[in-house]
C-alpha positions in Angstrom: 13.2 -36.1 -8.9 15.3 -35.2 -11.8 18.6 -33.3 -11.7 16.9 -30.4 -13.5 14.1 -30.3 -10.9 16.7 -30.5 -8.1 18.7 -27.6 -9.6 15.5 -25.6 -10.1 14.5 -26.2 -6.4 18.0 -25.3 -5.3 18.0 -22.0 -7.3 14.6 -21.1 -6.0 15.6 -21.9 -2.4 18.6 -19.7 -2.7 16.5 -16.9 -4.2 13.9 -17.3 -1.4 16.4 -17.0 1.3 18.0 -14.0 -0.2 14.8 -12.1 -1.3 12.4 -13.3 1.4 13.1 -10.5 3.9 12.9 -7.8 1.3 9.5 -9.2 0.0 8.3 -9.4 3.6 9.1 -5.7 4.2 7.3 -4.7 0.9 4.3 -6.8 1.9 4.2 -5.2 5.4 4.2 -1.8 3.7 1.3 -2.8 1.6 -0.7 -4.4 4.4 0.3 -2.8 7.6 0.0 -6.1 9.4 2.7 -8.6 10.1 0.5 -11.7 9.7 -1.1 -10.5 6.5 2.4 -9.6 5.2 3.6 -13.1 5.8 0.6 -14.6 4.0 1.1 -12.3 1.1 4.8 -13.0 0.9 4.1 -16.8 0.9 1.5 -16.5 -1.8 3.8 -14.4 -4.0 6.6 -16.9 -3.5 4.3 -19.8 -4.5 3.2 -18.0 -7.7 6.8 -17.1 -8.4 7.9 -20.7 -8.0 5.2 -21.8 -10.4 6.6 -19.4 -13.0 10.3 -19.9 -12.1 11.3 -21.4 -15.5 9.9 -18.3 -17.2 11.6 -15.8 -14.8 14.6 -14.1 -16.4 17.9 -14.5 -14.6 18.7 -11.4 -12.7 15.1 -10.1 -12.6 13.7 -12.6 -10.1 13.3 -10.1 -7.3 11.5 -7.6 -9.6 9.2 -10.4 -10.8 8.4 -11.5 -7.3 7.7 -8.0 -6.2 5.3 -7.5 -9.1 3.6 -10.7 -8.2 3.3 -9.6 -4.7 1.8 -6.2 -5.6 -0.6 -7.8 -8.1 -1.7 -10.3 -5.5 -2.3 -7.7 -2.9 -4.4 -5.7 -5.4 -6.4 -8.7 -6.3 -7.1 -9.5 -2.6 -8.0 -5.8 -2.0 -10.5 -5.8 -4.8 -12.0 -9.0 -3.7 -12.5 -8.0 -0.2 -13.3 -4.3 -0.3 -16.8 -3.3 0.7 -19.1 -1.2 -1.3 -21.3 1.3 0.5 -24.9 0.5 -0.3 -27.4 3.4 -0.2 -31.0 3.9 -1.2 -30.1 6.6 -3.7 -27.0 7.2 -5.7 -25.0 10.3 -4.6 -25.9 12.3 -7.6 -29.7 12.0 -7.1 -30.1 14.6 -4.4 -28.4 17.3 -6.4 -30.3 16.4 -9.6 -33.6 16.4 -7.7 -32.8 19.8 -6.1 -31.9 21.2 -9.5 -35.0 19.8 -11.1 -37.2 21.2 -8.4 -35.8 24.7 -9.1 -36.5 24.4 -12.8 -40.2 23.5 -12.6 -42.8 26.1 -13.3 -46.1 26.7 -11.5 -48.0 23.8 -13.3 -45.3 21.4 -12.3 -44.0 21.0 -15.9 -40.9 22.4 -17.6 -39.9 22.9 -21.1 -37.0 20.6 -21.8 -35.3 23.1 -24.0 -35.4 25.7 -21.3 -34.0 23.2 -18.8 -31.1 22.4 -21.1 -30.4 26.1 -21.7 -30.4 26.7 -17.9 -28.1 23.8 -17.3 -25.8 24.9 -20.1 -25.5 28.4 -18.5 -24.1 26.7 -15.3 -21.1 25.4 -17.3 -18.0 27.4 -17.7 -17.6 29.1 -21.1 -14.9 26.7 -22.3 -17.1 23.7 -21.6 -20.2 25.3 -23.1 -18.7 26.5 -26.3 -18.2 23.1 -28.0 -21.8 22.1 -27.1 -23.4 25.2 -28.4 -21.2 25.9 -31.4 -21.6 22.5 -33.1 -25.2 21.8 -32.1 -28.6 23.4 -32.9 -28.9 25.1 -29.5 -28.0 28.7 -29.1 -27.7 30.1 -25.6 -28.8 33.7 -25.3 -27.9 36.3 -22.7 -31.3 36.6 -21.0 -33.0 33.5 -19.5 -35.9 33.8 -22.0 -33.5 34.1 -25.0 -32.7 30.4 -25.4 -33.7 29.5 -28.9 -32.8 26.9 -31.5 -31.0 27.7 -34.7 -33.9 26.1 -36.6 -36.4 28.5 -35.2 -34.0 31.5 -35.6 -33.4 30.8 -39.3 
């Protein structure tokens, strides 16, 4: 082992002894479990040691905390569970809306459906869609026309 490696190890050992309890507290706040906090702290110290030559003097604790939080986020993303369902959450609402828009023959005019849906939007959201496009939304439900047929 060279003197430079020995000095590096001594510097990191001193940092680890000083910052270890603070990192452990932060890890416990992130995990809520003592054992997971210890594992998270150890993993962040390993990553910090690997990058020790690049860590700026005086900013080692901030660097180690950032490594700790990033590692916790990575672990959380890798282990979180997704809820699998038969239909996406938006499907029941869309199906119910579509059922109300169907006429007696079971068909609907797409333009009428768009006009009805536009009427459900607040005025501020509707205005950019109707002002710039060919669709004009009238007052009465049967008044939905296009600017091409109006002109």
